[in-house]
PAZAPA-4460 file (N, C-alpha, C; in steps of 0.05 Angstrom, whole numbers, plus 32768, in hexadecimal, padded with zeros to 4 digits):
% residues 304
    n_x    n_y    n_z   ca_x   ca_y   ca_z    c_x    c_y    c_z   seq   type   mol
   7D44   8150   81EC   7D44   816C   81E3   7D61   8178   81E6     1      M     A
   7D6A   8187   81D2   7D85   8192   81D2   7D87   81A8   81E6     2      M     A
   7D9E   81A9   81F3   7DA5   81C0   8204   7DA8   81D8   81F3     3      A     A
   7DA3   81F0   81FE   7DA5   8208   81EE   7DC1   820C   81E2     4      Q     A
   7DD5   8205   81F1   7DF1   8209   81E8   7DF7   81F7   81D0     5      E     A
   7DE8   81E0   81CE   7DEC   81CE   81B7   7DDC   81D6   819F     6      D     A
   7DC6   81E5   81A4   7DB5   81EE   818E   7DC1   8205   817F     7      R     A
   7DCF   8216   818D   7DD8   8230   8181   7DF5   822E   8178     8      V     A
   7DFB   822F   815E   7E17   822F   8155   7E24   824A   815B     9      P     A
   7E3C   824D   8153   7E4B   8266   8157   7E3C   827D   814A    10      Y     A
   7E3E   8294   8156   7E2E   82AB   814D   7E3C   82BD   8139    11      R     A
   7E4D   82B2   8129   7E59   82C1   8113   7E72   82CF   8119    12      G     A
   7E7D   82CC   8131   7E96   82D9   8139   7EAB   82C4   813D    13      R     A
   7EC2   82C9   8131   7ED8   82B6   8134   7EE9   82BE   814C    14      V     A
   7EEE   82AC   815F   7EFF   82B2   8176   7F1A   82BD   816C    15      P     A
   7F25   82D0   817B   7F3E   82DD   8172   7F54   82C9   816C    16      A     A
   7F56   82B4   817D   7F6C   82A1   817A   7F69   8290   8161    17      Q     A
   7F51   8290   8154   7F4D   8280   813C   7F4F   828F   8123    18      W     A
   7F51   82AA   8124   7F51   82BA   810C   7F6A   82B3   80FB    19      R     A
   7F65   82AD   80E1   7F7B   82A5   80D0   7F82   8288   80D2    20      G     A
   7F73   8279   80E3   7F79   825D   80E7   7F61   824D   80DE    21      K     A
   7F60   8249   80C4   7F48   823B   80B9   7F46   821F   80C3    22      S     A
   7F5C   8212   80C8   7F5B   81F6   80D3   7F4E   81F5   80EE    23      T     A
   7F56   8208   8100   7F4A   8209   811A   7F2C   820E   8119    24      M     A
   7F25   8220   8108   7F08   8227   8105   7EF9   820F   80FA    25      L     A
   7F04   8201   80E7   7EF7   81E9   80DC   7EF4   81D3   80F1    26      R     A
   7F09   81D0   8102   7F07   81BC   8117   7EF2   81C3   812B    27      M     A
   7EF1   81DD   8132   7EDD   81E6   8146   7EC1   81E2   813B    28      A     A
   7EBD   81E9   8122   7EA2   81E6   8115   7E9B   81C9   8113    29      L     A
   7EAF   81B8   810D   7EAA   819B   810C   7EA1   8190   8127    30      G     A
   7EAF   8199   813C   7EA8   8191   8157   7E8B   819A   815E    31      A     A
   7E84   81B2   8155   7E69   81BC   815A   7E54   81AB   814B    32      R     A
   7E5A   81A4   8132   7E48   8192   8123   7E45   8177   8131    33      L     A
   7E5B   816D   813C   7E59   8154   814B   7E46   8156   8163    34      R     A
   7E4A   816C   8172   7E39   8170   818A   7E1B   8173   8182    35      R     A
   7E16   8181   816C   7DFB   8184   8163   7DEF   8169   815A    36      L     A
   7DFF   8159   814C   7DF6   813E   8144   7DF0   812D   815C    37      R     A
   7E02   812C   816F   7DFE   811B   8186   7DE6   8124   8197    38      E     A
   7DE3   813F   819A   7DCC   8149   81A9   7DB2   8142   819B    39      A     A
   7DB2   813F   8181   7D9A   8138   8172   7D95   811A   8171    40      S     A
   7DA8   810A   817B   7DA5   80ED   817B   7DA8   80E1   815F    41      G     A
   7DB8   80EE   814E   7DBC   80E5   8132   7DD6   80D6   8130    42      V     A
   7DD6   80C0   8122   7DEE   80B1   811D   7DFE   80BD   8106    43      T     A
   7E18   80B6   8105   7E28   80C0   80EE   7E1D   80B5   80D4    44      R     A
   7E14   809C   80D4   7E09   8090   80BC   7DF1   80A0   80B2    45      E     A
   7DDF   80A7   80C4   7DC7   80B6   80BC   7DCF   80D2   80B2    46      A     A
   7DE2   80DF   80BF   7DEB   80FA   80B7   7DF8   80F8   809B    47      A     A
   7E08   80E3   8097   7E14   80E0   807D   7E00   80DC   8067    48      G     A
   7DEB   80CE   806C   7DD6   80C9   8058   7DC9   80E4   8050    49      Y     A
   7DC5   80F6   8063   7DB8   810F   805E   7DC9   8120   804A    50      V     A
   7DE3   811E   804C   7DF4   812E   803A   7E00   811E   8023    51      I     A
   7DF2   8107   801E   7DFA   80F6   8007   7E17   80EC   800A    52      R     A
   7E1F   80E6   8023   7E3A   80DD   8029   7E39   80C5   803B    53      G     A
   7E4F   80C1   8049   7E52   80A9   805A   7E58   80B2   8076    54      S     A
   7E58   809F   8089   7E5E   80A5   80A5   7E7B   80AE   80A7    55      S     A
   7E8D   80A4   8096   7EA9   80AC   8097   7EAC   80CA   808F    56      S     A
   7E9B   80D3   807C   7E9C   80EF   8074   7E93   8100   808C    57      K     A
   7E7F   80F8   809A   7E76   8107   80B1   7E8C   8108   80C6    58      I     A
   7E9A   80F1   80CA   7EB0   80F0   80DD   7EC6   8104   80D5    59      S     A
   7ECD   8105   80BB   7EE2   8118   80B2   7ED9   8135   80B6    60      R     A
   7EC0   813A   80B1   7EB5   8155   80B5   7EB7   815D   80D2    61      M     A
   7EAE   814B   80E4   7EAE   8151   8100   7ECA   8154   810C    62      E     A
   7EDD   8148   80FF   7EF9   814B   8108   7F06   8164   80FB    63      L     A
   7EF8   8170   80E8   7F04   8188   80DB   7F19   8181   80C7    64      G     A
   7F19   8168   80BD   7F2E   815F   80AB   7F28   8166   808E    65      R     A
   7F10   816E   8087   7F09   8175   806C   7EFB   8190   806B    66      V     A
   7EFB   819C   8054   7EEB   81B5   8051   7ECE   81AE   8051    67      G     A
   7EBE   81C2   8059   7EA1   81BE   805A   7E93   81CA   8042    68      F     A
   7E80   81BB   8036   7E6F   81C6   8022   7E57   81D3   8030    69      K     A
   7E51   81EC   8028   7E3C   81FA   8036   7E21   81EB   8034    70      E     A
   7E1C   81DF   801D   7E03   81D0   801A   7E02   81B9   802E    71      R     A
   7E18   81AB   8032   7E19   8194   8045   7E13   819E   8061    72      D     A
   7E21   81B4   8069   7E1D   81BF   8084   7E01   81C8   8088    73      V     A
   7DF6   81D6   8074   7DDA   81E0   8076   7DC7   81C9   807A    74      A     A
   7DCB   81B3   806B   7DB9   819B   806D   7DBC   818F   8089    75      D     A
   7DD5   818E   8093   7DD9   8182   80AE   7DCC   8193   80C3    76      L     A
   7DCE   81AE   80C1   7DC2   81BF   80D5   7DA4   81BB   80D5    77      L     A
   7D98   81B8   80BE   7D7B   81B3   80BC   7D74   8198   80CA    78      T     A
   7D84   8184   80C4   7D80   8169   80CF   7D83   8169   80ED    79      F     A
   7D95   817A   80F7   7D9A   817C   8114   7D87   818F   8122    80      Y     A
   7D75   819B   8114   7D61   81AC   8120   7D68   81C9   8124    81      G     A
   7D7D   81D2   8116   7D85   81EE   8118   7D77   81FD   8102    82      V     A
   7D62   820C   8109   7D51   8218   80F5   7D51   8236   80F4    83      S     A
   7D5C   8243   8109   7D5C   8260   8109   7D6E   826B   80F3    84      G     A
   7D63   827D   80E4   7D72   8288   80CD   7D8C   8296   80D5    85      E     A
   7D8B   82A5   80EA   7DA3   82B4   80F3   7DB8   82A0   80FD    86      Q     A
   7DAF   828C   810B   7DC2   8278   8115   7DCF   8269   80FE    87      E     A
   7DBF   8261   80EB   7DCA   8251   80D4   7DDD   8262   80C4    88      R     A
   7DD6   827B   80BF   7DE8   828C   80AE   7E02   8292   80BD    89      E     A
   7E01   8295   80D7   7E1A   8299   80E6   7E2C   8281   80E4    90      A     A
   7E21   8269   80E6   7E30   8250   80E3   7E3C   824E   80C7    91      F     A
   7E2C   8253   80B3   7E35   8250   8097   7E4A   8265   8090    92      L     A
   7E48   827D   809C   7E5C   8291   8098   7E77   8288   80A2    93      A     A
   7E77   827A   80B9   7E90   826F   80C4   7E9A   8258   80B2    94      L     A
   7E88   8249   80A7   7E90   8234   8094   7EA0   823F   807D    95      V     A
   7E96   8256   8072   7EA4   8262   805C   7EC0   826B   8064    96      R     A
   7EC3   8276   807D   7EDD   827E   8086   7EEF   8266   808A    97      Q     A
   7EE3   8250   8094   7EF3   8238   809A   7EFE   822B   8080    98      A     A
   7EEF   8230   806A   7EF7   8224   8050   7F0D   8234   8042    99      N     A
   7F14   824B   804D   7F2A   825B   8041   7F44   824B   8042   100      A     A
   7F53   824A   802C   7F6C   823B   802C   7F81   8247   803E   101      P     A
   7F90   8236   804B   7FA6   8240   805C   7FBE   8249   804B   102      G     A
   7FD0   8258   8057   7FE7   8262   8049   7FF8   824C   803C   103      W     A
   7FF7   8234   8048   8008   821E   803F   7FFF   8213   8024   104      W     A
   7FE7   821A   801B   7FDD   8210   8002   7FEE   8219   7FEA   105      H     A
   7FFC   822F   7FEE   800E   8238   7FD8   8026   8226   7FD4   106      E     A
   802A   8214   7FE7   8040   8201   7FE5   8036   81E6   7FDC   107      Y     A
   801F   81E5   7FD0   8012   81CC   7FC8   8023   81BB   7FB6   108      G     A
   8036   81C7   7FA8   8047   81B7   7F95   805B   81A5   7FA4   109      D     A
   8061   81AC   7FBE   8074   819C   7FCD   8067   8192   7FE7   110      V     A
   804D   8196   7FEA   8040   818F   8003   802D   8177   7FFF   111      L     A
   8035   815F   8007   8023   8148   8003   800A   814A   8014   112      P     A
   7FF5   813E   800C   7FDB   8140   801A   7FDD   8137   8036   113      G     A
   7FEB   8122   803C   7FED   8118   8057   7FFB   812B   806A   114      W     A
   800D   813C   805F   801B   814F   8070   800C   816A   8070   115      F     A
   7FFD   8170   805C   7FED   8188   805B   7FDA   8189   8073   116      E     A
   7FCE   8172   807A   7FBD   8170   8091   7FCC   8178   80AA   117      T     A
   7FE4   816E   80AD   7FF4   8174   80C5   7FFA   8192   80C7   118      Y     A
   8002   819E   80B1   8009   81BA   80B2   7FF1   81CB   80BC   119      V     A
   7FD9   81C4   80B3   7FC2   81D3   80BC   7FBD   81CF   80DA   120      G     A
   7FC0   81B6   80E3   7FBD   81B0   8100   7FD2   81BE   8110   121      L     A
   7FEB   81BE   8107   8001   81CB   8115   7FFC   81E8   8118   122      E     A
   7FF3   81F5   8103   7FEF   8212   8104   7FD7   8219   8116   123      Q     A
   7FC6   8206   811B   7FAE   820B   812B   7FB2   8204   8149   124      A     A
   7FC8   81F5   814F   7FCB   81EB   816A   7FD3   8201   817E   125      A     A
   7FCB   81FD   8197   7FD3   820F   81AC   7FEB   8204   81BC   126      S     A
   7FEE   81E9   81BB   8005   81DC   81C8   8010   81C6   81B5   127      V     A
   802A   81C6   81B0   8036   81B2   819F   804C   81A4   81B0   128      I     A
   804B   818A   81B3   805F   817B   81C1   806C   8167   81AE   129      R     A
   8086   8167   81AC   8094   8158   8198   80A9   8146   81A4   130      V     A
   80AB   812D   819D   80C2   811C   81A3   80CF   8115   8188   131      Y     A
   80E9   811B   8186   80F8   8117   816E   8112   8109   8174   132      E     A
   8115   80EF   816C   812D   80E0   8173   8143   80E2   815E   133      P     A
   813E   80ED   8146   8152   80EC   8131   815C   8106   8126   134      T     A
   814A   811A   8124   8151   8134   8118   8146   814B   8129   135      L     A
   8150   8162   8125   8144   817A   8131   8128   817D   8125   136      V     A
   8114   8182   8135   80F9   8185   812A   80F7   819C   8115   137      P     A
   80E6   8198   8102   80E3   81AC   80EC   80DE   81C8   80F6   138      G     A
   80CE   81CB   810B   80C8   81E6   8115   80E0   81F4   8121   139      L     A
   80F6   81E6   8127   810D   81F2   8133   8126   81F1   8121   140      L     A
   8122   81E9   8108   8139   81E7   80F6   8140   8202   80EA   141      Q     A
   815A   8206   80E6   8164   821D   80D7   8160   8217   80B9   142      T     A
   8163   822B   80A9   815F   8228   808C   8174   8214   8081   143      E     A
   818D   8217   8089   81A2   8206   807E   819F   81E9   8088   144      D     A
   8198   81E6   80A1   8193   81CB   80AB   817C   81BE   809D   145      Y     A
   8166   81CD   8099   814F   81C3   808B   8156   81BB   806E   146      A     A
   8167   81CB   8062   8170   81C5   8046   817F   81AA   8046   147      R     A
   8191   81A6   8059   81A0   818D   805B   818D   8175   805F   148      A     A
   8179   8179   806F   8165   8163   8074   8156   815D   805B   149      V     A
   814D   8172   804D   813E   816E   8034   814E   8160   801F   150      M     A
   8168   8167   801D   8179   815A   800A   817D   813C   8010   151      Q     A
   817D   8136   8029   817F   8119   8031   8165   810A   802C   152      L     A
   814F   8117   8032   8135   810A   8030   812A   8108   8014   153      R     A
   8131   811C   8003   8127   811D   7FE8   813E   811D   7FD5   154      H     A
   814C   8107   7FD3   8165   8105   7FC4   8161   810A   7FA6   155      V     A
   814A   8105   7F9C   8145   8108   7F7F   8138   8123   7F78   156      Q     A
   8134   8134   7F8C   8127   814E   7F87   813B   8161   7F7B   157      A     A
   8131   8173   7F6A   8142   8187   7F5E   8146   819E   7F73   158      C     A
   8159   81AF   7F6D   8160   81C4   7F80   8149   81D6   7F87   159      A     A
   8139   81DD   7F72   8123   81EF   7F77   810D   81E2   7F88   160      S     A
   810A   81C8   7F85   80F7   81B9   7F95   80FF   81B9   7FB2   161      D     A
   8119   81B4   7FB7   8124   81B5   7FD2   811F   81D0   7FDF   162      V     A
   8124   81E5   7FCF   8121   8200   7FDA   8104   8206   7FE1   163      E     A
   80F1   81FC   7FD1   80D5   81FF   7FD8   80CE   81F2   7FF2   164      R     A
   80D9   81DA   7FF6   80D4   81CC   800F   80E0   81DA   8027   165      R     A
   80F7   81E5   8023   8104   81F5   8039   80F4   820D   803F   166      V     A
   80EA   821B   802A   80DA   8233   802E   80C0   822D   803E   167      A     A
   80B4   8216   8038   809C   820E   8046   80A3   8209   8064   168      L     A
   80B9   81FC   8069   80C1   81F7   8085   80C6   8211   8094   169      R     A
   80D3   8224   8087   80D8   823E   8094   80BD   824D   8099   170      M     A
   80AB   824B   8086   8091   8258   8089   8081   824C   80A0   171      A     A
   8083   8232   80A4   8075   8225   80BA   807E   8230   80D5   172      R     A
   8097   8238   80D7   80A2   8240   80F1   8099   825C   80FA   173      Q     A
   808F   826C   80E8   808A   8288   80ED   8076   828C   8104   174      Q     A
   8063   8279   8108   804F   827D   811D   805B   827B   8139   175      F     A
   8073   8270   813B   807F   826C   8156   8086   8287   8163   176      L     A
   8089   829C   8153   8091   82B6   815E   807B   82CA   815F   177      T     A
   8063   82C1   8159   804C   82D4   8159   8042   82D7   8176   178      R     A
   8034   82ED   817B   8029   82F1   8197   8017   82DA   81A0   179      P     A
   8008   82CD   818D   7FF7   82B7   8194   8004   829C   818F   180      D     A
   801E   829A   8190   802D   8282   818A   8025   826B   819C   181      A     A
   8026   8253   8192   8020   823C   81A3   8037   8236   81B6   182      P     A
   8032   8226   81CA   8048   821C   81DB   8054   8203   81CD   183      D     A
   806E   8204   81CA   807D   81ED   81BD   808F   81E1   81D2   184      L     A
   808C   81C7   81D6   809C   81B8   81E9   80A8   81A0   81DB   185      W     A
   80C3   81A1   81D9   80D1   818D   81C9   80E3   817C   81DB   186      V     A
   80E0   8161   81D8   80F2   814E   81E4   8104   8144   81CD   187      A     A
   811D   814C   81CE   8130   8147   81B7   8145   8133   81C0   188      L     A
   8146   811C   81B3   8159   8108   81BA   8176   8112   81B5   189      D     A
   8188   8109   81C6   81A4   8111   81C3   81AF   810A   81A8   190      E     A
   81A5   80F4   819D   81AE   80EB   8182   81A7   8100   816D   191      A     A
   8191   810E   8170   8188   8121   815C   819B   8139   815B   192      A     A
   81A6   8142   8172   81B7   8159   8172   81D4   8152   816C   193      V     A
   81DB   8138   816E   81F6   8130   8168   81F9   8125   814C   194      C     A
   81E3   811F   813F   81E4   8113   8124   81EF   8128   8110   195      R     A
   8203   8120   80FF   820F   8133   80EC   81FD   8137   80D4   196      P     A
   81ED   814C   80D6   81DC   8154   80BF   81E7   816F   80B5   197      V     A
   81F0   8170   809C   81FD   8188   8092   821A   818B   809D   198      G     A
   8226   81A1   8096   8242   81A6   809E   8243   81AD   80BC   199      S     A
   825C   81AE   80C7   825F   81B6   80E2   8255   81D2   80E7   200      R     A
   8258   81E3   80D4   824E   81FF   80D7   8230   81FF   80D8   201      A     A
   8223   81EF   80C7   8206   81ED   80C7   81FC   81E2   80E2   202      V     A
   820A   81CE   80ED   8202   81C3   8107   8205   81D7   811D   203      R     A
   821B   81E6   811D   8220   81FA   8132   8209   820F   8132   204      R     A
   8203   8219   811A   81EE   822D   8118   81D3   8222   8121   205      V     A
   81CE   8209   811A   81B5   81FC   8122   81B3   81F9   8140   206      Q     A
   81C9   81F1   814D   81C8   81EE   816A   81C5   8209   8178   207      L     A
   81D2   821D   816D   81CF   8238   8179   81B2   8242   8175   208      Q     A
   81A6   823B   815F   818A   8242   815A   8178   8234   816E   209      H     A
   817D   821B   8174   816D   820D   8189   816F   821B   81A4   210      L     A
   8187   8224   81AB   818B   8232   81C4   817A   824C   81C5   211      I     A
   817C   825B   81AF   816D   8274   81AD   814F   8270   81AF   212      E     A
   8145   825C   819F   8128   8257   819F   811E   824D   81BA   213      M     A
   812F   823C   81C8   8127   8231   81E1   8125   8246   81F7   214      A     A
   812F   825D   81F2   812D   8272   8206   8114   8284   8202   215      Q     A
   8105   827E   81EE   80EB   828B   81EA   80D7   8281   81FF   216      R     A
   80C5   8292   8209   80B3   828A   821E   80A0   8273   8217   217      P     A
   809B   826F   81FD   8088   825B   81F5   8095   8241   81EC   218      N     A
   80AF   823F   81EE   80BE   8227   81E5   80CE   821B   81FB   219      I     A
   80CA   8200   81FE   80DA   81F1   8211   80E8   81DB   8202   220      T     A
   8102   81D8   8207   8112   81C4   81FA   8120   81B3   820F   221      L     A
   811D   8198   820D   812B   8186   821F   813A   8171   820E   222      Q     A
   8153   816C   8215   8162   8157   8208   815F   813D   8217   223      V     A
   8159   8128   8208   8156   810D   8214   8171   80FF   8211   224      V     A
   817F   80F8   8227   819A   80ED   8225   819A   80D0   8219   225      P     A
   81B2   80C9   8210   81B5   80AE   8204   81AB   8098   8218   226      W     A
   81B2   809B   8231   81AE   8085   8244   8190   8082   824C   227      Q     A
   817F   8094   8243   8163   8090   8249   8158   807A   8238   228      V     A
   814E   8065   8244   8142   804F   8235   8124   8052   8236   229      G     A
   8116   803C   823A   80F9   803D   823D   80EB   804B   8226   230      G     A
   80DE   8062   822C   80CD   806F   8218   80DD   8076   81FF   231      P     A
   80F6   8081   8202   8106   8089   81EB   810D   8072   81D9   232      A     A
   8110   805A   81E6   8119   8043   81D6   8103   8036   81C5   233      A     A
   80EA   803A   81CE   80D4   802C   81C0   80C4   803E   81AD   234      V     A
   80CA   8058   81AD   80B9   806A   819E   80C9   8077   8187   235      S     A
   80BB   807B   8171   80C6   808C   815C   80BC   80A9   8161   236      G     A
   80C1   80BB   814E   80B9   80D7   8152   809A   80D9   8152   237      P     A
   8090   80EC   8162   8074   80F1   8162   806F   810E   816C   238      F     A
   8058   8118   8165   8050   8133   816C   8034   8132   8178   239      T     A
   8030   8140   818E   8015   8142   819A   800B   815F   8197   240      I     A
   7FF4   8162   818B   7FE8   817C   8186   7FD0   8180   8198   241      L     A
   7FCF   8197   81A6   7FB8   819D   81B7   7FAD   81B8   81AD   242      R     A
   7F93   81BC   81B0   7F86   81D3   81A4   7F77   81E3   81BA   243      F     A
   7F73   81FD   81B4   7F66   820E   81C7   7F49   8208   81CB   244      A     A
   7F3C   81FE   81B6   7F1F   81F8   81B7   7F1C   81DE   81C8   245      E     A
   7F0F   81DF   81DF   7F0C   81C7   81F0   7EFF   81AF   81E2   246      P     A
   7EED   81B4   81CF   7EDF   819E   81C2   7EF0   818F   81AE   247      A     A
   7F08   819A   81A7   7F19   818E   8194   7F2E   817C   81A2   248      V     A
   7F2E   8163   819C   7F3F   8150   81A9   7F5D   8153   81A1   249      A     A
   7F6F   814A   81B3   7F8B   8149   81AC   7F8F   8137   8193   250      D     A
   7FA4   813D   8184   7FAC   812D   816D   7FC9   8125   8170   251      V     A
   7FCF   810B   816C   7FEA   8101   816B   7FF1   80FC   814E   252      V     A
   8008   8108   8146   8011   8106   812A   802A   80F4   8129   253      Y     A
   8028   80DF   8118   803E   80CD   8114   8046   80CD   80F7   254      L     A
   805E   80D7   80F1   8066   80D9   80D5   8078   80C2   80CC   255      E     A
   8073   80B9   80B4   8084   80A4   80A8   8092   80B1   808F   256      H     A
   80A1   80A2   8081   80B0   80AD   806B   809F   80B9   8056   257      L     A
   8089   80AC   804F   8078   80B5   8039   805A   80B6   8041   258      A     A
   8054   80B7   805B   8039   80B9   8064   8039   80C1   8081   259      S     A
   8021   80C2   808D   801F   80CA   80A9   8006   80BD   80B5   260      A     A
   8005   80BC   80CF   7FEE   80B1   80DE   7FE5   80C6   80F2   261      C     A
   7FCB   80C9   80F5   7FBF   80DC   8108   7FAE   80CD   811C   262      Y     A
   7FB5   80CF   8135   7FA6   80C2   814A   7F96   80D7   815B   263      L     A
   7F7D   80D2   815F   7F6D   80E5   816F   7F5B   80D7   8184   264      E     A
   7F5A   80BD   8184   7F4B   80AF   8198   7F59   80B1   81B3   265      K     A
   7F4A   80B6   81C8   7F57   80BB   81E2   7F69   80A5   81EB   266      E     A
   7F61   808C   81E5   7F72   8076   81EF   7F8E   8076   81E2   267      R     A
   7F90   8082   81CA   7FAA   8085   81BC   7FB9   809D   81C6   268      D     A
   7FAB   80B4   81C7   7FB9   80CD   81CE   7FC2   80CC   81EB   269      T     A
   7FB3   80C0   81FD   7FBB   80BE   8219   7FD6   80AF   821B   270      V     A
   7FD9   809A   820B   7FF2   808A   820C   800A   809B   8204   271      S     A
   8006   80AB   81EF   801C   80BC   81E6   8022   80D3   81F9   272      Y     A
   800D   80DE   8206   8011   80F2   821A   8021   80E7   8231   273      L     A
   801B   80CF   823A   802A   80C2   8250   8047   80BD   8247   274      A     A
   804B   80B5   822E   8066   80B0   8224   8076   80CA   8223   275      L     A
   8069   80E0   821A   8077   80FA   821A   807E   8103   8236   276      M     A
   806B   8100   8248   8071   8108   8264   8089   80F9   826F   277      D     A
   808A   80DF   8269   80A0   80CE   8272   80BA   80D7   8267   278      G     A
   80BB   80DE   824D   80D3   80E8   8240   80DD   8102   824D   279      L     A
   80CA   8114   8252   80D2   812E   825D   80DC   812B   827A   280      C     A
   80D2   8118   8289   80DB   8113   82A4   80F8   8109   82A3   281      V     A
   80FE   80F7   8290   8119   80EB   828F   812D   80FD   8280   282      E     A
   8124   8110   8271   8135   8121   8261   8144   8135   8273   283      A     A
   8159   8141   8268   8166   8157   8276   8153   816E   827A   284      K     A
   8157   817D   828F   8146   8195   8292   814B   81A9   827B   285      S     A
   813A   81BC   8279   813D   81D0   8264   8157   81DE   8266   286      A     A
   815F   81E6   827E   8178   81F4   8283   8190   81E2   827D   287      E     A
   818F   81C9   8286   81A5   81B7   8281   81A7   81B0   8263   288      A     A
   8191   81B0   8255   8191   81AA   8239   819F   81C0   8229   289      S     A
   819B   81D9   8231   81A9   81EF   8224   81C7   81EE   8229   290      L     A
   81CF   81E6   8241   81EB   81E2   8247   81F7   81CC   8236   291      G     A
   81E8   81B7   8232   81F1   81A0   8222   81F6   81AA   8205   292      F     A
   81E3   81B9   81FA   81E6   81C3   81DF   81FE   81D5   81DC   293      L     A
   8203   81E6   81F0   821A   81F8   81EF   8234   81E8   81EE   294      R     A
   8236   81D2   81FC   824E   81C1   81FC   8252   81B4   81E1   295      R     A
   823D   81AC   81D4   8240   81A1   81B9   8249   81B6   81A5   296      I     A
   823F   81CE   81A8   8249   81E4   8197   8267   81E9   819B   297      I     A
   8270   81E8   81B4   828D   81EC   81B9   829D   81D6   81AC   298      E     A
   8293   81BD   81AD   82A1   81A6   81A0   82A2   81AA   8182   299      D     A
   828C   81B4   8176   828B   81B8   8159   829D   81D0   8151   300      L     A
   82A2   81E2   8163   82B2   81F9   815D   82D0   81F4   815F   301      S     A
   82D7   81DC   816A   82F3   81D5   816D   82FE   81CA   8153   302      G     A
   8314   81BD   8155   8321   81B2   813D   8310   819C   8131   303      N     A
   830F   8199   8116   8300   8184   8109   830A   8169   8112   304      P     A
***
């Protein structure tokens, strides 16, 4: 028999921290559907059959990776024994809110599907931890630095296409200064801050921007020195996303040149959490990192 907390979905109110975050709401509803299914003793295969789909479709729904069809959710609620009209309507009302497109959809012309998923997760996260060995992370890039990166990465793109990509990157950053901003913790390899991307002036402004952003209460920046081996030597860039909803698991994001990988199984995410912890232990302290950045700015301000 289902526990009462598993029988009753959300009561039609969106938690304040999720308002305007359709991805977070979708993930929370997916987690709720998973708990209802498990409490009913139903397999993913059986649930998929009920909605004329597959077990993989149920898995994607429960992870919040796809939009929900109201008919599918209604059929699943019936299958899981949720029969109260008020309860069902409250759940379906939240489904309609979760299906609302995020602001990033207006950049669909330059936003590949594999990255669109990440932007939604990023905007929904409560904690973002990043290791970047080659470039300043996108969330901390200035407009001119981002433009230089886009020109290097998309060498065949026209100027207007590059500007659209830069605009998307700048729009992504806006949530860092909101009252409900996530905590951002960046381990930045020394190579990333020394690599010549853009002109000397672009690099100076970028480094100054890092210093300013790192002094915000929700942002921590640590520079990983050249001499640190071990974790830094064997890992490429990665991002760990954590969410306010306890039922939603951490996600590790690994980006490649033209695709990305998302890890959410605990055996994978735990390994990356340990790797990040090791990097932060060996990195310069936050205060020492700011001093290091200031010295690079002084060097760039000297004679060419």
